[in-house]
C-alpha positions as CSV (number, residue, x, y, z in Angstrom):
1,X,0.0,0.0,0.0
2,X,1.3,3.4,-0.9
3,X,0.4,6.8,0.5
4,X,-1.3,9.6,-1.4
5,X,1.2,11.4,-3.7
6,X,1.0,15.2,-3.5
7,X,2.2,17.3,-6.4
8,X,1.9,20.9,-7.5
9,X,0.3,21.2,-10.9
10,X,-2.8,21.0,-13.0
11,X,-5.1,18.0,-12.2
12,X,-6.4,18.0,-15.8
13,X,-2.8,17.5,-17.2
14,X,-2.2,14.0,-15.9
15,X,0.7,12.0,-17.3
16,X,2.0,8.5,-17.0
17,X,1.5,5.1,-18.7
18,X,-1.7,3.2,-18.5
19,X,-5.2,4.2,-17.6
20,X,-5.9,7.3,-15.6
21,X,-9.0,8.7,-13.9
22,X,-9.5,12.3,-12.9
23,X,-11.9,12.4,-10.0
24,X,-13.8,15.5,-8.9
25,X,-16.9,16.5,-6.9
26,X,-20.1,17.8,-8.4
27,X,-23.2,19.2,-6.9
28,X,-26.6,17.6,-6.9
29,X,-28.6,20.5,-8.5
30,X,-27.2,20.3,-12.0
31,X,-24.9,23.3,-11.7
32,X,-21.6,23.3,-13.7
33,X,-19.9,26.6,-14.0
34,X,-17.5,27.4,-11.2
35,X,-14.3,25.9,-9.8
36,X,-12.5,22.9,-11.1
37,X,-15.2,22.0,-13.6
38,X,-14.1,25.0,-15.6
39,X,-10.7,23.6,-16.1
40,X,-12.2,20.2,-17.1
41,X,-14.5,22.0,-19.7
42,X,-11.6,23.9,-21.2
43,X,-9.9,20.5,-22.0
44,X,-12.9,18.3,-22.9
45,X,-16.6,18.9,-23.5
46,X,-17.7,15.4,-22.6
47,X,-17.7,15.6,-18.8
48,X,-20.0,18.6,-18.7
49,X,-22.3,17.3,-21.4
50,X,-22.5,13.9,-19.7
51,X,-23.2,15.5,-16.3
52,X,-25.9,17.7,-17.6
53,X,-27.6,14.8,-19.4
54,X,-27.3,12.7,-16.3
55,X,-28.9,15.5,-14.2
56,X,-31.7,16.0,-16.8
57,X,-32.5,12.3,-16.7
58,X,-32.3,12.0,-12.9
59,X,-35.9,10.7,-12.6
60,X,-34.8,7.6,-14.4
61,X,-31.2,7.1,-13.4
62,X,-28.9,7.0,-10.3
63,X,-28.1,10.7,-10.2
64,X,-28.0,11.5,-6.4
65,X,-25.5,12.1,-3.6
66,X,-22.8,9.5,-3.7
67,X,-23.3,8.5,-7.4
68,X,-20.4,8.3,-9.8
69,X,-20.4,8.8,-13.6
70,X,-17.3,7.7,-15.5
71,X,-16.8,9.7,-18.7
72,X,-14.1,8.7,-21.2
73,X,-12.3,11.7,-22.7
74,X,-9.3,10.1,-24.3
75,X,-8.3,6.5,-25.1
76,X,-6.8,5.8,-21.6
77,X,-8.4,8.7,-19.7
78,X,-11.7,9.1,-17.9
79,X,-13.2,11.8,-15.7
80,X,-15.2,10.6,-12.7
81,X,-18.1,13.0,-12.0
82,X,-18.9,12.3,-8.3
83,X,-21.9,13.8,-6.6
84,X,-20.5,14.9,-3.3
85,X,-22.1,18.2,-2.5
86,X,-25.7,19.2,-1.8
87,X,-26.5,22.5,-3.5
88,X,-24.0,25.3,-3.8
89,X,-22.5,27.8,-1.4
90,X,-24.7,30.9,-1.1
91,X,-22.8,32.9,1.4
92,X,-24.4,31.3,4.4
93,X,-22.7,29.5,7.3
94,X,-23.5,26.0,6.0
95,X,-21.3,24.4,3.4
96,X,-22.5,22.2,0.6
97,X,-19.9,19.4,1.0
98,X,-21.4,16.0,2.1
99,X,-18.6,13.8,3.4
100,X,-20.8,10.7,3.4
101,X,-21.6,11.2,-0.2
102,X,-17.9,11.6,-1.1
103,X,-17.1,8.5,0.9
104,X,-19.9,6.6,-1.0
105,X,-18.7,7.9,-4.4
106,X,-15.1,7.0,-3.7
107,X,-16.3,3.5,-2.7
108,X,-18.1,3.2,-6.0
109,X,-15.1,4.6,-8.0
110,X,-12.7,2.1,-6.5
111,X,-13.9,-1.1,-8.3
112,X,-14.2,0.9,-11.6
113,X,-10.6,2.2,-11.3
114,X,-9.3,-1.3,-10.3
115,X,-11.1,-2.9,-13.3
116,X,-9.4,-0.3,-15.6
117,X,-6.1,-0.7,-13.8
118,X,-6.2,3.1,-13.4
119,X,-4.4,5.6,-11.3
120,X,-6.7,8.2,-9.8
121,X,-5.8,11.9,-10.0
122,X,-7.7,14.7,-8.2
123,X,-7.6,18.2,-6.8
124,X,-8.4,18.3,-3.1
125,X,-11.9,17.2,-3.8
126,X,-14.7,18.8,-1.8
127,X,-12.4,21.5,-0.4
128,X,-12.9,24.2,-3.0
129,X,-16.4,25.7,-3.5
130,X,-17.9,22.8,-1.6
131,X,-16.3,24.2,1.5
132,X,-14.9,20.9,2.9
133,X,-11.8,20.3,4.9
134,X,-9.0,18.1,3.5
135,X,-8.5,16.7,7.0
136,X,-11.9,15.1,6.6
137,X,-11.6,14.1,3.0
138,X,-8.1,12.7,3.0
139,X,-9.0,9.7,5.3
140,X,-11.8,8.8,2.9
141,X,-9.5,8.8,-0.1
142,X,-7.0,6.7,1.9
143,X,-9.7,4.2,3.0
144,X,-11.6,3.8,-0.2
145,X,-8.8,4.0,-2.8
146,X,-5.3,3.8,-1.3
147,X,-6.0,0.9,1.0
148,X,-7.4,-1.0,-2.0
149,X,-4.1,-0.6,-3.9
150,X,-5.2,2.2,-6.2
151,X,-2.5,4.9,-6.8
152,X,-3.8,8.4,-6.0
153,X,-2.2,11.7,-6.9
154,X,-3.6,14.9,-5.4
155,X,-2.8,18.2,-7.2
156,X,-2.3,21.5,-5.4
157,X,-2.5,24.7,-7.5
158,X,-2.9,28.4,-6.7
159,X,-6.7,28.0,-6.4
160,X,-8.5,25.1,-4.7
161,X,-10.4,22.8,-7.0
162,X,-12.8,20.2,-6.3
């Protein structure tokens, strides 16, 4: 078992041989337009389009807190849209992050990443606009991914993503 690898850089510019998954946290209200998702959309249109279609069809699919949608963007690269925040921050005292949902989503991502033989890359998920604390999220990443033998790289940049 290895630890989480921390690097400075762009979580959308992953490198390395083999399959790769970029994991990030989305909200449960269909909003896509601030934070890390903008960097994703600058590189690939597919994650946003898939998320919006998933949200529109939510009456007939699994779109909910804790759900994961894996979207292939290149031959050996996927983006994991993980529903881990309830609503969006509106200036109040409550934060939209839902640690239980992130935990569930990571648990659902693990077998998919293992099946692909993929490394998982992410910003500090849930800690940007979702308002979470990495001290709460890091143990979830360790438990759900690292302890299952999945290599994880966390990217730190000038602005928080997630």
